[in-house]
C-alpha positions as CSV (number, residue, x, y, z in Angstrom):
1,X,48.5,164.1,42.1
2,X,48.1,160.3,41.6
3,X,49.5,158.2,44.5
4,X,49.5,154.5,44.9
5,X,47.7,153.3,48.0
6,X,46.0,150.2,49.3
7,X,47.6,146.8,50.1
8,X,51.0,147.4,48.4
9,X,53.8,148.2,50.8
10,X,57.3,148.7,49.3
11,X,59.7,145.9,50.3
12,X,62.3,148.5,51.3
13,X,60.0,149.4,54.2
14,X,59.7,145.9,55.6
15,X,62.4,144.1,57.6
16,X,62.2,141.1,60.0
17,X,63.8,141.2,63.4
18,X,65.1,138.3,65.4
19,X,65.5,134.8,63.9
20,X,63.1,135.4,61.1
21,X,60.6,132.9,62.5
22,X,57.7,132.1,60.3
23,X,54.1,133.1,61.0
24,X,51.8,130.8,63.0
25,X,48.5,130.1,61.1
26,X,46.9,128.7,64.2
27,X,47.5,131.8,66.3
28,X,44.6,133.8,67.8
29,X,45.2,137.1,66.2
30,X,47.6,139.4,64.4
31,X,49.4,141.7,66.8
32,X,50.4,145.3,65.9
33,X,52.7,146.7,68.6
34,X,52.3,150.5,68.1
35,X,55.4,152.3,69.4
36,X,56.2,155.1,67.0
37,X,53.5,155.5,64.3
38,X,50.9,156.3,66.9
39,X,48.1,156.9,64.4
40,X,45.4,155.0,62.6
41,X,45.8,156.5,59.1
42,X,48.6,157.0,56.6
43,X,50.5,154.3,58.5
44,X,52.4,151.5,56.6
45,X,52.7,149.5,59.9
46,X,48.9,149.4,60.5
47,X,48.4,148.7,56.8
48,X,50.7,145.8,56.9
49,X,49.0,144.4,60.0
50,X,45.6,144.7,58.3
51,X,47.0,142.9,55.3
52,X,48.1,140.0,57.5
53,X,44.8,139.9,59.4
54,X,42.9,139.8,56.2
55,X,45.0,137.1,54.6
56,X,45.0,134.9,57.6
57,X,41.3,135.7,58.4
58,X,42.3,136.6,62.0
59,X,41.3,139.4,64.4
60,X,43.7,142.3,64.7
61,X,44.9,143.5,68.1
62,X,46.6,146.9,68.4
63,X,48.7,147.1,71.5
64,X,49.8,150.6,72.5
65,X,51.8,151.0,75.7
66,X,53.5,153.8,77.5
67,X,56.5,153.0,79.8
68,X,57.3,155.1,82.8
69,X,61.0,154.3,83.1
70,X,62.4,156.0,79.9
71,X,64.7,159.0,80.3
72,X,62.9,162.4,80.6
73,X,59.5,160.8,81.2
74,X,57.3,163.6,82.5
75,X,53.8,164.8,82.9
76,X,54.2,166.8,79.6
77,X,55.3,163.9,77.5
78,X,52.9,161.4,79.1
79,X,49.8,163.6,78.7
80,X,50.6,164.3,75.1
81,X,51.0,160.6,74.3
82,X,47.9,159.6,76.3
83,X,45.8,162.2,74.4
84,X,46.9,160.4,71.2
85,X,46.1,157.0,72.7
86,X,42.6,158.1,73.5
87,X,42.1,159.2,70.0
88,X,43.4,155.9,68.7
89,X,41.1,154.0,71.0
90,X,38.0,155.9,69.7
91,X,39.0,155.3,66.0
92,X,39.9,151.6,66.4
93,X,36.9,150.8,68.5
94,X,34.7,152.4,65.8
95,X,36.5,150.2,63.2
96,X,35.9,147.0,65.2
97,X,39.5,146.5,66.0
98,X,40.6,145.3,69.4
99,X,42.6,148.1,71.0
100,X,44.7,147.3,74.1
101,X,46.2,150.4,75.9
102,X,48.6,149.9,78.7
103,X,50.1,152.6,81.0
104,X,52.9,151.2,83.1
105,X,52.2,152.1,86.8
106,X,55.7,151.5,88.0
107,X,59.0,150.9,86.2
108,X,59.2,147.2,85.2
109,X,55.6,146.4,85.7
110,X,55.0,145.9,82.0
111,X,57.8,143.3,81.8
112,X,56.6,140.1,80.2
113,X,53.4,141.6,78.7
114,X,54.6,141.7,75.1
115,X,55.8,138.1,75.3
116,X,52.4,137.0,76.6
117,X,50.7,138.7,73.7
118,X,53.1,137.5,71.1
119,X,52.8,133.9,72.2
120,X,49.2,133.9,71.1
121,X,49.8,135.8,67.9
122,X,50.1,134.6,64.3
123,X,52.6,137.4,63.5
124,X,53.8,140.6,65.3
125,X,54.1,143.9,63.5
126,X,55.8,147.0,64.9
127,X,57.3,150.3,63.9
128,X,60.9,150.7,62.7
129,X,62.0,153.9,64.4
130,X,65.8,154.6,64.5
131,X,66.2,156.9,67.5
132,X,66.0,157.2,71.3
133,X,65.5,154.0,73.3
134,X,63.3,152.3,70.7
135,X,66.0,150.5,68.7
136,X,67.3,148.9,72.0
137,X,63.7,148.0,73.0
138,X,63.1,146.4,69.6
139,X,66.3,144.4,69.9
140,X,65.3,143.1,73.3
141,X,61.8,142.3,72.2
142,X,63.0,140.4,69.2
143,X,64.5,137.8,71.6
144,X,61.2,137.3,73.3
145,X,58.8,137.0,70.3
146,X,58.4,133.4,69.2
147,X,56.8,134.2,65.8
148,X,57.5,136.2,62.7
149,X,58.3,139.8,63.8
150,X,58.2,142.5,61.2
151,X,59.3,146.1,61.5
152,X,57.8,148.6,59.2
153,X,59.3,151.9,58.2
154,X,56.6,154.6,58.0
155,X,58.9,157.5,59.0
156,X,59.2,159.6,55.9
157,X,58.7,160.0,52.2
158,X,62.1,158.3,51.5
159,X,62.4,154.8,53.0
160,X,65.2,154.6,55.5
161,X,67.0,152.0,53.5
162,X,66.7,153.7,50.1
163,X,70.0,155.4,50.9
164,X,72.9,153.2,52.0
165,X,75.3,155.9,53.1
166,X,75.3,158.8,55.6
167,X,75.2,162.3,54.1
168,X,77.6,164.9,55.6
169,X,75.8,167.9,54.1
170,X,72.2,168.8,53.3
171,X,73.1,169.7,49.7
172,X,74.4,166.2,49.1
173,X,71.3,164.6,50.5
174,X,69.1,167.0,48.6
175,X,70.8,166.0,45.4
176,X,70.3,162.3,46.2
177,X,66.6,163.0,46.9
178,X,66.3,164.8,43.6
179,X,67.7,161.7,41.8
180,X,65.9,159.0,43.7
181,X,62.7,160.3,45.4
182,X,60.3,160.5,42.5
183,X,59.3,156.7,42.5
184,X,58.5,157.0,46.3
185,X,56.0,159.8,45.6
186,X,53.8,157.1,44.0
187,X,54.0,154.7,47.0
188,X,52.1,156.3,49.7
189,X,50.4,154.6,52.7
190,X,46.6,154.2,52.6
191,X,44.9,157.2,54.3
192,X,42.5,154.8,56.0
193,X,43.7,151.2,56.0
194,X,40.7,150.0,58.0
195,X,38.1,151.5,55.7
196,X,35.9,148.8,54.1
197,X,37.8,146.0,55.9
198,X,35.7,143.4,57.6
199,X,38.0,141.6,59.9
200,X,37.0,139.0,62.5
201,X,36.5,140.5,65.9
202,X,38.3,139.4,69.1
203,X,35.9,139.4,72.0
204,X,38.5,139.7,74.7
205,X,42.1,138.9,75.7
206,X,42.7,136.1,78.1
207,X,42.0,136.9,81.7
208,X,45.4,136.0,82.9
209,X,46.8,138.8,80.7
210,X,44.3,141.5,81.6
211,X,44.3,140.8,85.3
212,X,48.1,141.2,85.6
213,X,48.3,144.0,83.1
214,X,44.9,145.8,83.2
215,X,44.0,148.0,80.2
216,X,44.5,151.7,81.0
217,X,41.5,153.9,81.7
218,X,42.9,156.6,79.5
219,X,40.3,159.3,80.2
220,X,41.2,159.1,83.9
221,X,44.7,160.2,83.2
222,X,43.3,163.3,81.5
223,X,40.5,164.1,83.9
224,X,42.0,163.1,87.2
225,X,45.2,164.8,88.3
226,X,45.8,162.1,90.8
227,X,46.1,159.5,88.1
228,X,49.1,161.1,86.4
229,X,50.5,162.2,89.8
230,X,50.7,158.6,90.9
231,X,53.1,157.7,88.1
232,X,56.9,157.8,88.9
233,X,57.7,160.4,86.3
234,X,59.0,164.0,86.4
235,X,56.1,166.1,87.6
236,X,58.1,169.3,87.5
237,X,57.8,169.4,83.7
238,X,54.1,170.3,83.4
239,X,51.8,169.5,80.5
240,X,51.9,171.9,77.6
241,X,48.9,173.7,76.2
242,X,49.6,171.9,72.9
243,X,47.1,169.0,72.6
244,X,48.2,165.6,71.3
245,X,46.5,163.2,69.0
246,X,45.8,162.7,65.3
247,X,42.6,164.7,65.2
248,X,44.4,167.8,66.7
249,X,47.3,167.2,64.3
250,X,45.0,167.3,61.4
251,X,43.5,170.5,62.6
252,X,46.9,172.1,63.0
253,X,47.8,170.9,59.5
254,X,44.6,172.4,58.0
255,X,45.2,175.7,59.8
256,X,48.8,175.8,58.4
257,X,47.7,175.1,54.9
258,X,44.8,177.6,54.9
259,X,46.4,180.4,56.9
260,X,50.2,180.2,57.0
261,X,51.5,178.3,54.0
262,X,51.2,181.3,51.7
263,X,53.6,183.4,53.8
264,X,55.9,180.5,55.0
265,X,59.0,181.4,52.9
266,X,58.9,185.0,53.9
267,X,57.9,184.9,57.6
268,X,58.9,181.5,59.0
269,X,62.0,183.0,60.6
270,X,60.1,185.9,62.3
271,X,59.6,185.3,66.0
272,X,56.8,187.9,66.2
273,X,54.7,186.1,63.5
274,X,53.3,182.6,63.7
275,X,54.1,181.2,60.3
276,X,55.6,177.8,61.0
277,X,53.6,174.7,60.7
278,X,53.5,173.7,64.4
279,X,53.6,170.0,63.3
280,X,56.9,168.8,64.7
281,X,55.5,167.4,68.0
282,X,52.9,165.4,66.1
283,X,55.5,164.1,63.6
284,X,57.7,163.0,66.5
285,X,55.0,161.1,68.3
286,X,53.6,159.7,65.1
287,X,50.3,161.4,65.4
288,X,50.5,162.5,61.8
289,X,52.5,161.2,58.9
290,X,54.9,163.1,56.7
291,X,53.0,161.6,53.7
292,X,49.7,163.2,54.9
293,X,51.4,166.6,55.4
294,X,53.0,166.3,51.9
295,X,49.7,165.5,50.3
296,X,47.8,168.3,52.0
297,X,50.4,170.9,51.1
298,X,50.9,169.9,47.4
299,X,47.2,169.4,46.8
300,X,46.5,172.8,48.1
301,X,49.1,174.2,45.7
302,X,47.7,172.3,42.7
303,X,51.0,170.6,42.2
304,X,51.7,167.4,40.4
305,X,54.8,165.3,39.9
306,X,54.9,166.4,36.3
307,X,56.2,169.7,37.6
308,X,59.5,168.2,38.9
309,X,62.6,169.3,37.2
310,X,64.6,166.8,35.2
311,X,68.0,167.7,36.5
312,X,69.2,167.1,40.1
313,X,71.5,169.9,41.2
314,X,70.9,170.0,45.0
315,X,69.3,173.4,44.9
316,X,66.8,174.3,47.5
317,X,64.6,176.1,45.0
318,X,63.2,175.1,41.7
319,X,63.4,171.3,41.6
320,X,59.8,170.7,42.8
321,X,58.3,173.2,40.4
322,X,56.0,174.5,43.1
323,X,55.4,177.9,44.6
324,X,58.2,179.4,46.7
325,X,56.4,178.7,49.9
326,X,55.7,175.1,49.1
327,X,59.3,174.6,47.9
328,X,60.6,176.1,51.2
329,X,58.3,174.0,53.3
330,X,59.1,170.7,51.5
331,X,62.8,171.3,51.9
332,X,62.2,171.4,55.7
333,X,59.7,168.5,55.7
334,X,61.8,166.2,53.6
335,X,65.4,167.3,53.2
336,X,66.2,168.5,56.7
337,X,63.9,166.2,58.6
338,X,64.9,163.0,56.8
339,X,68.6,164.0,56.8
340,X,68.5,163.2,60.6
341,X,66.8,159.9,60.0
342,X,69.4,159.0,57.4
343,X,72.1,159.3,60.1
344,X,70.3,157.7,63.0
345,X,69.5,154.4,61.4
346,X,73.1,154.0,60.2
347,X,75.2,155.4,63.1
348,X,74.7,154.3,66.7
349,X,76.8,157.3,67.9
350,X,74.4,159.9,66.3
351,X,74.0,161.4,69.8
352,X,77.6,161.5,70.8
353,X,80.2,164.2,70.4
354,X,82.5,161.8,68.4
355,X,79.9,161.8,65.6
356,X,80.8,165.4,64.7
357,X,82.8,166.0,61.5
358,X,86.5,165.8,62.0
359,X,87.0,169.5,61.0
360,X,84.5,170.6,63.7
361,X,86.1,168.5,66.4
362,X,89.5,169.9,65.5
363,X,88.5,173.5,65.4
364,X,86.5,173.3,68.7
365,X,89.4,171.5,70.3
366,X,91.8,174.2,69.1
367,X,89.6,176.9,70.8
368,X,88.5,175.0,73.9
369,X,90.9,177.0,76.1
370,X,89.7,180.4,74.8
371,X,88.4,182.8,77.4
372,X,84.7,183.0,77.8
373,X,83.1,186.3,78.8
374,X,80.2,184.5,80.3
375,X,79.9,181.0,81.8
376,X,76.8,179.2,82.9
377,X,76.1,175.8,84.3
378,X,73.0,173.6,83.5
379,X,71.0,175.0,86.4
380,X,71.5,178.6,85.3
381,X,70.7,177.8,81.7
382,X,67.6,175.8,82.7
383,X,66.3,178.7,84.8
384,X,66.9,181.2,82.0
385,X,69.3,183.2,84.2
386,X,71.7,184.5,81.6
387,X,72.7,188.1,80.8
388,X,70.9,187.8,77.4
389,X,67.2,188.8,77.4
390,X,66.5,187.2,74.0
391,X,68.1,183.9,74.9
392,X,66.2,183.9,78.2
393,X,62.9,184.4,76.4
394,X,63.6,181.5,74.1
395,X,64.4,179.2,77.0
396,X,61.2,180.3,78.8
397,X,59.2,179.4,75.8
398,X,60.7,176.0,75.8
399,X,60.0,175.4,79.5
400,X,56.5,176.8,79.4
401,X,55.2,175.5,76.1
402,X,57.4,172.6,75.1
403,X,58.4,174.3,71.9
404,X,60.7,177.0,70.7
405,X,60.7,179.3,67.6
406,X,62.6,177.5,64.9
407,X,65.1,180.3,64.1
408,X,65.7,181.2,67.8
409,X,66.4,177.5,68.5
410,X,69.5,177.9,66.4
411,X,70.6,181.0,68.2
412,X,69.8,179.3,71.6
413,X,72.1,176.5,70.8
414,X,75.0,178.7,69.6
415,X,74.9,180.7,72.8
416,X,75.0,177.5,74.9
417,X,78.2,176.6,73.0
418,X,79.6,180.1,73.6
419,X,78.8,180.2,77.3
420,X,79.7,176.7,78.4
421,X,83.1,175.7,79.8
422,X,83.8,173.4,76.8
423,X,82.0,172.0,73.7
424,X,81.2,168.6,75.3
425,X,79.5,170.3,78.3
426,X,77.6,172.5,75.8
427,X,76.3,169.4,74.0
428,X,75.2,167.7,77.2
429,X,73.3,170.8,78.2
430,X,71.6,171.1,74.8
431,X,70.5,167.5,74.8
432,X,69.3,167.7,78.4
433,X,67.2,170.9,78.0
434,X,65.8,169.9,74.5
435,X,64.9,166.4,75.4
436,X,63.5,167.3,78.8
437,X,61.2,170.1,77.7
438,X,60.6,169.9,74.0
439,X,57.6,167.9,72.7
440,X,59.6,167.2,69.5
441,X,62.8,166.3,71.3
442,X,64.4,162.8,71.4
443,X,64.0,162.7,67.6
444,X,66.4,162.3,64.7
445,X,65.4,165.8,63.5
446,X,66.0,167.4,66.9
447,X,69.4,165.8,67.1
448,X,70.2,167.2,63.7
449,X,69.4,170.7,65.1
450,X,71.5,170.2,68.2
451,X,74.5,168.9,66.4
452,X,74.3,171.5,63.7
453,X,75.2,174.0,66.4
454,X,78.6,172.3,66.7
455,X,79.2,171.9,62.9
456,X,77.2,168.8,61.7
457,X,75.8,169.3,58.2
458,X,77.7,172.6,57.9
459,X,81.0,173.7,56.5
460,X,84.0,175.6,58.0
461,X,83.4,179.3,58.2
462,X,85.7,182.3,58.3
463,X,87.0,184.4,59.8
464,X,88.0,182.0,62.6
465,X,86.6,183.2,65.9
466,X,87.3,182.7,69.6
467,X,85.5,179.7,71.1
468,X,83.8,178.8,67.8
469,X,86.9,178.5,65.6
470,X,85.5,177.7,62.2
471,X,82.1,176.7,63.4
472,X,79.3,179.0,62.3
473,X,78.7,181.9,64.7
474,X,75.5,183.6,65.6
475,X,74.7,186.6,67.9
476,X,71.6,187.9,69.6
477,X,72.5,191.4,68.4
478,X,72.5,190.4,64.8
479,X,69.3,188.4,65.3
480,X,67.5,191.4,66.9
481,X,68.6,193.6,64.0
482,X,67.4,191.1,61.3
483,X,64.2,190.1,62.9
484,X,61.3,191.6,64.9
485,X,61.7,190.3,68.4
486,X,60.3,193.0,70.7
487,X,56.8,191.4,71.1
488,X,58.4,187.9,71.4
489,X,60.6,189.1,74.3
490,X,57.7,190.7,76.0
491,X,55.6,187.6,75.7
492,X,58.3,185.4,77.2
493,X,59.6,187.9,79.8
494,X,60.2,186.8,83.4
495,X,57.0,186.3,85.4
């Protein structure tokens, strides 16, 4: 498949923040503030920063920081991010780019650092990510940056602003993609935007900056337990065995393509079989790009854009003209993943109960007073202390590993709705558990999954049931009959 790469970046992926200040030709460097696309390849943001540095004949500084005061900050999330930072440091050092990693030791200690770096910059580039605390952080930063400040969308195959409305159903978004996605398949980021680039080198940052905000000794946080333990974060959420970083993400991708893709459509929902990609944590933290995943999958399949069907009908199968496994995977990677991004960048209430469809809010309200055979509070849910062994196994996987089997995550959510005193409390529980423990939480795609439990992106179902009303119902008994779960339940049984 032929894809455009190099210097060209689609205008729809570039926006300026703040007062649209012009660049400063007499600045010391171009600054890339890496906050979401935490990778050195397949990254439109880094590509844009390299373009500016080349045109202005200035050094490039990549500033990657990790705050300690964000909600749900923990050993698990910090270690995963730091593993990626160490990989970025190695790659950027090898490319002659000045890399500045900063780990905030106490909440608020990093205040003022971005402003100090921006004051010396010609232009500041950052990542346009529509979820969690990042939009608020960007809005605050834009008031402190005295030069041109560009935000670059490198989130998915479809640029965020290519769709100017929120889609209520996956089929509608899929139909839109089938009509409008094709040109964007020829506008991919450069796999290695630093390759062959000879940029001026910056010897060091000013001493008044590095003395107040010393660069992090990243390896210490991985090798010395005391370094991570000293940070004011949640130490009860322990690191996962899943290793972060772009190199590991690429290994996971290659394993999926070589060993699992050929059985993806048939076995992805089977808990006893490892057929899913395992890429969602890496996508969330920006350690790998959707573009790179897409390229690896379709190239393995021998697919080309000539295979795409002429007619857009919103069907999950047939439009790509690829094998059933590739079609199924691309629907997850693009349709379902980017459906959440479509909502998050346009609706600030994407994480609030009021964002549910009107029909879902009404039917849940109609049944809020229904008797519940079981009721659990957050503490019981978190400890996997319910009457349901399959639900408990899924919750233990989440707590232990920072992930949950894709199909069981849907069941897990439906049971929280069924066993909570009311739908609002169920939503609060789902958000808390998912965002606290899941490596891929706090993401547009994970909010899509949580809110799907309560009716988002779905339709009214019959017959009307107690508690659920017209919201889709799922049961552990039906799941156990449909899928092999015996080995899964044994693996995640109580210690």
